[in-house]
N, C-alpha and C positions, 0 to 999 in steps of 0.2 A: 477796844476792852469796853463799854460799860460797868460798872463797877455800884453795884448801891452802896452808901454809907450813911446806916440813920435813916429816921423813919425818911427827911426832908430832904435827902442832899441824894446827887451821883455822881458818879466821877469817869472821865471821860476821860482813855488812859493811849492816845495817837503812835507814844513812839516809847520811844527806853534811854535815848539817847539827847545831851546839848548837840545839835544842830538845826546852824539858819534857816535853812529853807520847813524840817520841820516845824519849830518853833513860828515862824513865818502862819507855819495850816493854823493853827494855834488859837494868836490873835483875829486872822482870818473868822472861824470858825466863835472860836468869842463875842467877834463883831455879831455875827449871823443872829446868835442866839439868843444876846440882849434884844432883839425882837419882835418873841415872843414874850407875852403877855400870862406864860405858862409858867415861863419864871423869876423871881425872882434876888437877884444874885449870882453873881459868876466871881472865880477868882484865876486865875490864867496861871500856869508854870511857865516852865521849862517844855515839859511835850506833855505835858494834861491840865482839866476844864475842869475845876471840880461847879457843880452845879448845884444849887439853890431850888426846889420850891413847896407852895405851898402843901403840905399834905392831906390838907381841908378841901382843898379846891381841887390839886389832880393829884392823881392816883401815880405807885410809880411806869407798869406800863406804860400810862398817855405818855409822862414828864421821856421814858422810856424813846417810844414812838413818837415825837417831835424830834428829838437831839438828834435820832438815824434818819428822819428824815433832810434837819438843817445837815447833817454831812452829806449825803446826796448829794448835797451842792455846789460842794467842794470839787476844785479841781486843781489840775497844778494852777494856773492864770491867775486864780483865786487869793489876793493878800490880802491885806489892812494895810492902805496907806500910813505911813510915816513920813515924821518932823526927823529933821536934822539939827540935832543939835552941836554949839559949838561951848564947848568948856571952857574958862580962865583958870591954871593950875603953875603956885609954885608952888615950885618941887626942892626936898632940902633942908637944909639952913633948918628954923626951930618952925617953920609946916609940916617939914617930914620927921618925922619922931626918929624911923626909924630904914630911916634912904639911907643911910653910910651904911647901916648892919648888913640893908639887903644885897651894895651895892656888893659887900667883902663877900655875901658868902653865895653868890652867882660867880666871883670874879669877870666882873661887870666896872669901866668908871663911871665913875658918875651923866656924863655927857651918854654912856651908850644906855645907860638902866633910861634915864627921859626918850634918848628918840628912840626903845625899841617900847617904851611905856604910849608913845603919845602918836607914835604916828599911827598905826592900827586907826579903823572906828567903828565905832563897837556894839553891838547892838544892845539894849535892855530886853531880857528873856523873861526876868520877871519879878514884884515888886516887892520887900518884904523888907528884915521883923522884925524896921522901926518904920515908921510912919514915912513914903517915900525914898526908901531903901531902891534903889534899883541896882540889879546886877546883871551885871557886865558884862556882855565874853567874844570873843575868850582869848586871851591871853596870848603873846606868845613864845614857843616853849620857852622859850631863857627863860623867861620871871615866873615860871611855877614854881609857886614853895605854897610846904604846909602851912594851914594858918598855926597863928601863935601858940605853944602849950601849955601857957598861961594867959587867961585874954587881960585887959588893961579896966578897968573899973568903970575907968573916962575917954571917951574920947570925942577929941573936941568936932565941932558940928561944922561941916565944909571938908570935912579929913576925903582926901582919895584915896584907898587905899587896896591891895589886893592879896588873894590865897587860896590856893588852890589853882586853877586854869583864870579864878572869872576876875575882872578887880570891880571892881563900886564904891558910892559915897556916901557918907552918914551927914546924914539932913542933921540929926538931932544932936543934942550931948549926948550919949548910952555907954553901956559897957563895948567892947568889943573885942576881937580874936585878930582884926585883919592886920597885915603888915601895913605901915602907913608912910606913904612916899611922898607926899604935901600935903595943896587945902587950895581949896575953891573959897572965888568971897560967897558965891555967887546964893539966895537961900532954896533950899532943895523943898524944903513944905511952910508953905504959912496955911495955918488953919483959916484964919478970919479971910480967902479970897473965897469968892468963887471957884477958882480949879486951882487948889491947896498946892497940887504937886505940881512939880515943872516937868517933870519922867513921867509917860506912856508908854506901857507894855509895846514892846514893837519902831520902838526912836533906835535911832542911829546918834552915834553921841562919837564926840571929834575930842581930846584935850587938845589945848593950844600952852604949851608950856606960854612963862611969861619972866 
């Protein structure tokens, strides 16, 4: 489904679920769209892509036709090559501000909580809400928790946290309402680097307890 947003962007919706196969199609299409000179910027998410274009150069109907042509190039075998990143995490103690509370709420032992969070490989579905923040999924259903009712005004950079069916890592000091389980020493965002972000959508992430 294609939907115009304003006079210089169009939203592509390929589905309505958080699903690895669907998200893979999103990033495969995103890679194809970025080869088009008519496209100025793309913003991929779970199951959508926001496409920006210059309305002084390209009309809505033209960009719509371009997008429909690119979608027709997709097939079940189309995918975006991904990287696998291993992320060291110190769980609990002063690094995991909510670790004990989460374990108590979910009736898990500390070792069970660490195992359930670190045993899976996660997909980077999208990037937001601060520069370099990866939305990773999908959590084991035993770890599902709503966001905190009262967000913190400051969450330290490197904090590894969970909320809903997702896990993520705070790249910079910022407010946040996710439950913090631990901390990674890796730097997720470096504005001085040619490649400022550690993660890219479509990457696979494995947490390694330290």
